C-alpha positions in Angstrom: 0.0 0.0 0.0 1.5 3.3 -1.0 1.9 6.2 1.4 -0.5 8.4 -0.6 -3.3 5.9 -0.7 -4.0 5.9 3.0 -3.7 9.7 3.1 -6.1 10.2 0.2 -8.6 7.7 1.8 -8.3 9.5 5.2 -9.0 12.9 3.6 -12.1 11.5 1.7 -13.4 9.9 4.9 -12.9 13.2 6.8 -14.9 15.1 4.2 -17.8 12.7 4.7 -17.9 13.7 8.4 -17.5 17.4 7.8 -20.4 17.3 5.3 -23.0 16.5 8.0 -21.9 19.5 10.2 -23.5 23.0 10.0 -22.0 25.1 7.1 -20.4 27.8 9.2 -18.8 25.2 11.5 -17.4 23.4 8.5 -16.0 26.6 7.1 -14.4 27.5 10.4 -12.7 24.1 10.6 -11.4 24.6 7.1 -10.1 28.0 7.9 -8.3 26.8 11.0 -6.5 24.0 9.1 -4.8 21.2 11.0 -7.3 18.7 9.7 -4.8 15.9 10.3 -4.8 16.7 14.0 -8.5 17.1 14.4 -9.9 14.6 17.1 -13.5 15.6 17.5 -16.2 18.2 17.1 -18.5 18.8 20.1 -22.0 20.3 19.7 -24.1 20.8 22.8 -27.4 22.6 22.8 -27.1 26.2 24.1 -23.3 26.2 24.0 -20.7 27.3 21.5 -19.5 24.4 19.3 -15.9 23.4 19.9 -13.2 21.4 18.1 -10.6 19.3 19.9 -7.2 18.8 18.4 -4.2 16.9 19.5 -2.7 20.1 20.9 -5.7 21.8 22.4 -9.3 23.0 21.8 -10.8 25.9 19.9 -14.2 27.6 19.8 -15.7 27.4 16.4 -18.1 30.3 16.7 -19.7 32.6 19.2 -23.3 31.7 18.3 -24.7 28.9 20.5 -25.8 25.5 19.0 -29.5 25.3 18.3 -31.8 22.3 18.5 -32.4 22.6 14.8 -28.7 22.2 14.0 -28.4 19.1 16.2 -31.5 17.6 14.5 -30.0 18.3 11.1 -26.8 16.4 12.0 -28.9 13.5 13.5 -30.9 13.3 10.3 -27.8 13.2 8.3 -26.4 10.1 10.0 -29.6 8.1 10.7 -30.4 6.0 13.7 -28.3 5.7 16.9 -27.6 2.2 18.4 -28.6 1.2 21.9 -25.4 2.7 23.2 -26.2 6.1 21.6 -23.6 5.8 18.9 -23.9 6.1 15.2 -21.5 6.2 12.3 -21.0 6.9 8.6 -21.0 3.9 6.3 -17.5 2.7 5.3 -15.7 5.2 7.5 -14.3 4.9 11.0 -16.0 8.0 12.4 -18.1 7.8 15.5 -21.0 10.2 16.4 -22.2 9.8 20.0 -25.3 11.4 21.3 -26.4 12.9 24.6 -30.1 12.6 25.2 -32.5 14.5 27.6 -35.1 12.8 29.8 -37.5 12.7 26.8 -34.9 10.8 24.7 -34.3 13.8 22.4 -30.6 14.2 21.3 -29.3 17.5 22.8 -25.6 17.0 22.4 -23.2 15.4 19.9 -19.6 14.3 20.0 -18.4 13.8 16.4 -15.2 11.8 16.7 -12.8 11.5 13.8 -11.8 8.0 13.0 -8.6 7.4 11.1 -6.8 4.3 9.8 -3.3 4.8 11.1 -0.6 2.5 9.7 2.7 1.6 11.3 1.4 1.5 14.9 2.3 -2.2 15.7 5.9 -2.3 14.6 7.2 -2.3 18.1 5.1 -5.4 19.1 4.9 -7.3 15.8 7.2 -10.0 17.2 4.6 -10.7 19.9 1.5 -10.9 17.7 3.2 -13.0 15.0 4.4 -15.6 17.7 0.7 -16.5 18.2 0.3 -15.2 21.7 -3.1 -13.9 23.0 -2.6 -10.2 23.7 -4.6 -7.8 25.9 -4.2 -4.1 25.4 -4.8 -1.6 28.3 -4.7 2.2 28.3 -6.7 5.3 29.0 -9.4 6.3 26.5 -8.0 7.9 23.3 -4.5 6.5 23.7 -4.8 4.4 20.6 -5.9 0.9 21.7 -8.5 0.5 18.9 -6.2 1.9 16.3 -3.6 -0.6 17.2 -6.2 -3.4 17.4 -7.3 -2.6 13.9 -3.8 -2.9 12.4 -3.1 -6.1 14.4 -6.2 -7.6 12.8 -5.1 -6.5 9.3 -1.5 -7.9 9.7 -2.7 -11.2 11.2 -5.3 -11.7 8.5 -2.6 -11.8 5.8 -1.7 -15.3 7.0 -4.5 -16.5 9.3 -8.3 -16.7 9.5 -9.2 -13.6 11.6 -12.7 -12.7 12.8 -13.4 -9.3 14.4 -16.2 -9.1 16.9 -17.1 -5.4 16.3 -19.5 -4.3 19.0 -19.6 -0.6 18.2 -18.3 -0.8 14.6 -15.2 1.1 15.8 -12.7 -1.5 14.4 -14.2 -2.1 10.9 -16.2 1.1 10.5 -20.0 1.6 10.0 -22.1 -0.1 7.4 -22.1 -3.7 6.2 -18.8 -3.6 4.3 -15.8 -3.3 6.6 -13.3 -0.5 6.1 -10.3 -1.4 4.0 -8.0 -0.8 7.0 -8.9 -4.3 8.4 -7.6 -6.0 5.3 -8.8 -9.5 4.8 -10.2 -9.9 8.3 -13.8 -10.8 8.5 -16.1 -8.8 10.7 -19.1 -9.8 12.8 -21.4 -7.0 14.0 -23.1 -7.1 17.4 -26.9 -6.4 17.6 -26.7 -4.9 21.1 -23.7 -4.3 23.3 -25.2 -6.6 26.0 -25.0 -9.5 23.5 -21.3 -9.1 22.8 -20.5 -12.4 24.6 -22.9 -14.4 22.5 -21.4 -13.1 19.3 -17.9 -14.0 20.6 -18.9 -17.6 21.1 -20.9 -17.6 17.8 -17.7 -16.5 16.0 -15.8 -19.5 17.3 -18.5 -22.1 16.7 -19.6 -21.0 13.3 -16.6 -19.5 11.4 -13.6 -21.5 12.4 -11.3 -18.6 13.2 -7.6 -18.9 14.1 -7.7 -15.4 15.7 -10.5 -13.5 17.3 -10.2 -9.7 17.7 -12.5 -8.0 20.3 -12.6 -4.4 21.5 -13.8 -3.2 24.9 -14.2 -6.3 27.0 -16.1 -4.7 29.8 -18.6 -7.2 31.4 -18.2 -10.5 33.3 -19.9 -12.5 30.6 -17.5 -11.2 28.0 -14.6 -12.2 30.2 -16.0 -15.7 30.6 -16.5 -15.9 26.8 -12.9 -14.9 26.3 -11.8 -17.7 28.6 -13.9 -20.2 26.6 -12.4 -19.0 23.3 -8.9 -19.3 24.8 -9.5 -22.8 26.0 -10.5 -23.8 22.4 -7.0 -22.9 21.2 -8.0 -19.7 19.4 -5.6 -16.7 19.6 -7.2 -13.7 21.2 -6.4 -10.1 20.6 -8.4 -7.7 22.7 -8.7 -4.5 24.7 -10.3 -4.0 28.2 -11.3 -1.2 30.4 -8.3 -0.3 32.6 -5.0 1.5 32.5 -2.7 -1.1 34.0 -2.4 -4.7 35.1 -2.7 -3.7 38.7 -6.1 -2.0 38.4 -7.4 -4.8 36.1 -6.4 -7.3 38.7 -8.4 -5.4 41.3 -11.5 -5.1 39.1 -13.8 -8.0 40.2 -15.6 -8.0 36.9 -12.6 -8.4 34.7 -9.8 -9.8 36.9 -10.5 -13.3 35.4 -8.8 -12.1 32.2 -5.5 -12.2 34.0 -6.3 -15.2 36.3 -8.4 -13.6 39.0 -7.5 -13.5 42.7 -8.6 -15.4 45.8 -7.8 -15.4 49.4 -5.7 -18.5 50.5 -4.8 -19.6 54.0 -1.2 -21.0 54.2 0.2 -23.5 56.6 2.5 -22.2 59.3 5.5 -23.7 57.5 4.6 -22.2 54.1 3.9 -18.8 55.7 7.3 -18.8 57.4 9.0 -19.9 54.1 7.4 -17.1 52.2 7.8 -14.6 55.0 4.2 -13.6 54.8 1.0 -13.7 56.8 -1.0 -16.9 56.8 -3.8 -15.4 54.7 -2.6 -14.2 51.3 -4.0 -13.3 47.9 -3.1 -15.7 45.1 -4.0 -16.1 41.4 -7.1 -18.2 41.1 -6.6 -19.7 37.6 -4.4 -19.5 34.5 -4.8 -16.1 32.7 -6.9 -15.9 29.5 -4.2 -13.7 27.9 -0.5 -14.6 27.6 0.8 -11.1 27.1 -0.5 -7.8 28.5 0.5 -4.4 27.0 -0.1 -1.1 28.8 -0.2 1.8 26.3 1.2 4.9 27.9 0.9 7.1 24.9 0.9 6.6 21.1 4.6 6.0 21.0 5.5 4.2 24.2 4.2 1.1 26.0 5.0 -1.4 28.7 4.9 -5.1 27.9 4.2 -7.9 30.4 5.6 -10.8 28.4 4.4 -13.4 30.9 1.1 -12.4 32.5 1.2 -15.4 34.9 4.6 -14.3 36.2 3.6 -10.7 36.5 0.4 -11.4 38.4 2.1 -13.8 40.8 4.9 -11.3 41.4 2.5 -8.5 42.0 0.5 -10.4 44.5 3.6 -11.4 46.4 5.1 -7.9 46.3 8.0 -9.0 44.2 9.6 -6.9 41.3 8.0 -7.3 37.9 9.9 -8.3 34.8 8.5 -5.9 32.1 9.8 -4.5 28.8 9.6 -0.7 28.1 9.3 -0.2 24.4 9.1 3.1 22.5 9.0 4.4 18.9 10.8 7.4 17.6 8.3 10.0 16.5 
């Protein structure tokens, strides 16, 4: 793929998002420039519209947003899903709505979605070795972007199925965005049914790899374990910034083995130099490797989740790899 092809596609995709915005907002964005750095446009009823960039935020006009303008944007994108998200067909953009008590949309976050290439070079050795990998990091740090490219690279040699709950990996519409390459994509009727689609993907489509964004519920964690036990490579993201806070999350801790309270014998407690009651890992982790994204160019790799969890629970030093990419 040439360097110009992704850039041209990104520009075409951005124009589709800008086209649904009010004309004066669109003109102000064009006059400001920096379209490559645009993250999102926010329109809230009775407030001035703003644009957020990688280096800050600007006000797009002094006039407040009207209900008519919000309605026009909503009419331009169609229906929202159960999670109050909508998209534009064959793009990666995401429009999220805020509703009042009467279910009327009174606020919009129009987030720019881009296919970014070259994000996984610093972990390519990990994903190509067949390990199941879990990505953690704060919102907006680039987890989904990296997940999308991992799916594309793996699909060049393996059967990859994406379980795309919010259509953020493969984009909106029935035809996946070209950024996922040969990977197949299963859409999810409702976010609460994500775990069912995960199991359906394994049972019906014979994947070698399953890619899943935003594992956030206990049933999804259980489905991930079932998939792992069937020998399918898992690539996913979960809510959490670090291994430590994931381990302390009772809903998702099973992804890294979970924890339980164990009473040791007097002899074992003396040998370890601990109290008799300690916390230990409950079961093997679902994921082999865990990656904490610190920003778009640096991350921390836990190459052996089993070792990291056990060391953390025993207060021992962790063996992690700090990796970074030159900007």
